[in-house]
C-alpha positions as a printed NumPy array, in Angstrom:
array([[141.261,  84.988, 128.928],
       [142.273,  86.207, 125.228],
       [144.283,  88.808, 124.036],
       [142.523,  92.092, 122.155],
       [143.194,  92.682, 119.258],
       [145.561,  95.344, 120.154],
       [147.16 ,  93.507, 122.929],
       [150.151,  91.55 , 121.498],
       [151.625,  88.314, 123.252],
       [153.966,  86.207, 122.837],
       [153.491,  83.046, 120.142],
       [155.599,  81.262, 122.18 ],
       [152.634,  81.012, 124.557],
       [149.648,  80.002, 122.531],
       [149.931,  76.23 , 123.137],
       [147.864,  74.893, 120.366],
       [149.923,  76.145, 117.4  ],
       [152.743,  74.48 , 116.385],
       [155.817,  77.104, 115.365],
       [158.632,  76.223, 113.737],
       [161.437,  74.918, 114.807],
       [163.664,  78.217, 116.172],
       [160.978,  80.051, 117.734],
       [162.73 ,  81.906, 120.613],
       [160.595,  84.097, 123.025],
       [161.973,  88.082, 123.359],
       [159.873,  88.955, 126.283],
       [155.956,  88.435, 126.944],
       [154.815,  90.401, 123.822],
       [156.576,  88.66 , 121.608],
       [158.998,  85.766, 120.068],
       [161.919,  85.875, 117.181],
       [161.428,  83.522, 114.021],
       [164.03 ,  83.288, 111.245],
       [162.086,  82.932, 107.5  ],
       [163.424,  80.233, 105.861],
       [164.224,  79.57 , 102.45 ],
       [160.82 ,  78.412, 100.569],
       [161.585,  79.202,  96.777],
       [164.074,  80.992,  94.743],
       [163.624,  84.679,  95.891],
       [160.337,  84.024,  98.343],
       [160.995,  83.256, 102.575],
       [158.534,  82.551, 104.854],
       [157.368,  80.22 , 107.754],
       [154.848,  77.63 , 107.946],
       [152.612,  76.673, 111.115],
       [149.664,  74.923, 112.429],
       [146.435,  76.757, 114.021],
       [143.475,  74.012, 115.432],
       [140.691,  74.841, 114.263],
       [136.848,  73.618, 115.222],
       [133.033,  74.245, 113.033],
       [130.536,  76.743, 114.068],
       [127.033,  77.527, 112.716],
       [127.046,  81.486, 111.341],
       [123.183,  81.336, 110.635],
       [122.489,  78.879, 108.093],
       [126.055,  77.884, 107.299],
       [128.584,  75.884, 108.816],
       [132.291,  77.722, 108.874],
       [135.695,  76.73 , 110.143],
       [136.624,  78.778, 112.465],
       [140.703,  78.778, 113.564],
       [141.491,  78.508, 117.022],
       [143.525,  81.896, 116.71 ],
       [142.027,  85.067, 114.893],
       [144.967,  86.228, 113.56 ],
       [148.733,  87.311, 114.549],
       [150.268,  90.586, 114.683],
       [154.006,  91.377, 113.339],
       [156.997,  93.28 , 112.073],
       [159.911,  92.347, 110.146],
       [163.572,  93.833, 110.512],
       [166.639,  92.563, 108.552],
       [168.688,  89.797, 109.899],
       [171.383,  92.237, 111.531],
       [168.232,  93.872, 112.931],
       [169.207,  97.218, 111.512],
       [166.602,  98.15 , 109.258],
       [162.276,  97.047, 110.268],
       [159.599,  96.845, 107.681],
       [156.16 ,  97.745, 108.037],
       [153.22 ,  98.516, 106.349],
       [152.347, 102.454, 105.041],
       [152.152, 104.33 , 107.716],
       [153.378, 102.445, 110.316],
       [151.478, 100.242, 111.727],
       [152.195,  96.774, 112.562],
       [151.297,  93.899, 109.723],
       [148.653,  91.895, 110.491],
       [147.182,  88.163, 109.185],
       [143.305,  88.144, 109.686],
       [142.521,  84.137, 109.699],
       [138.827,  84.496, 111.477],
       [136.003,  85.037, 108.457],
       [133.283,  85.132, 111.895],
       [131.623,  88.149, 110.863],
       [132.933,  89.779, 108.157],
       [131.153,  91.344, 105.244],
       [130.618,  89.182, 102.479],
       [128.932,  91.94 ,  99.548],
       [130.362,  94.41 ,  97.756],
       [133.371,  96.038,  98.831],
       [134.365,  93.642, 101.177],
       [137.709,  94.394, 100.682],
       [137.347,  98.374, 102.023],
       [135.651,  96.868, 104.328],
       [138.172,  94.654, 105.817],
       [140.582,  97.552, 105.642],
       [138.205,  99.645, 107.741],
       [137.6  ,  96.924, 110.407],
       [141.218,  96.771, 110.248],
       [142.045, 100.485, 111.041],
       [139.518, 100.895, 113.583],
       [141.227,  97.422, 115.45 ],
       [144.766,  97.195, 115.299],
       [145.706, 100.783, 114.156],
       [146.926, 102.907, 117.155],
       [145.574, 106.44 , 116.032],
       [141.444, 107.016, 114.729],
       [140.779, 106.257, 110.731],
       [138.386, 108.149, 109.928]])
C-alpha cells in the first residue's frame, strides 16, 4: 500500500530510494539526516529515486517511483525548527503527472499542495 500525501512514513522504509549514508530511523513516521556541505554557504544531500516511463495522452513522461517527500528542518542542537510560512511541513513534489500545464501553473501547484498536504482548508 502506498502512503497518502498526508501520511508520514519513514524514509528508511522506502527501499527503492538510495539515501545518503547516515540516515537514522527515528520512528515509523520519520528519519533524520544531517545536511552535508555542498558549496560555500550551501548544504543539502543527494539521493537517487528510480523512475519508469508512462503514457499521458500522446506524451511519454518519466515518473519517479515516489511522488515527493515531506520534511521539516531543525538546527543541529535541535532547539529551533524551520518550516514554510504558515507552519506547514515542507514538501517537494517529484511527479509531474496530472499537473496543470497552462497559464497560472505555479498558482495551481500551490492550491493542490495546500489541499493535499496542509492540515487546514486553504479556501
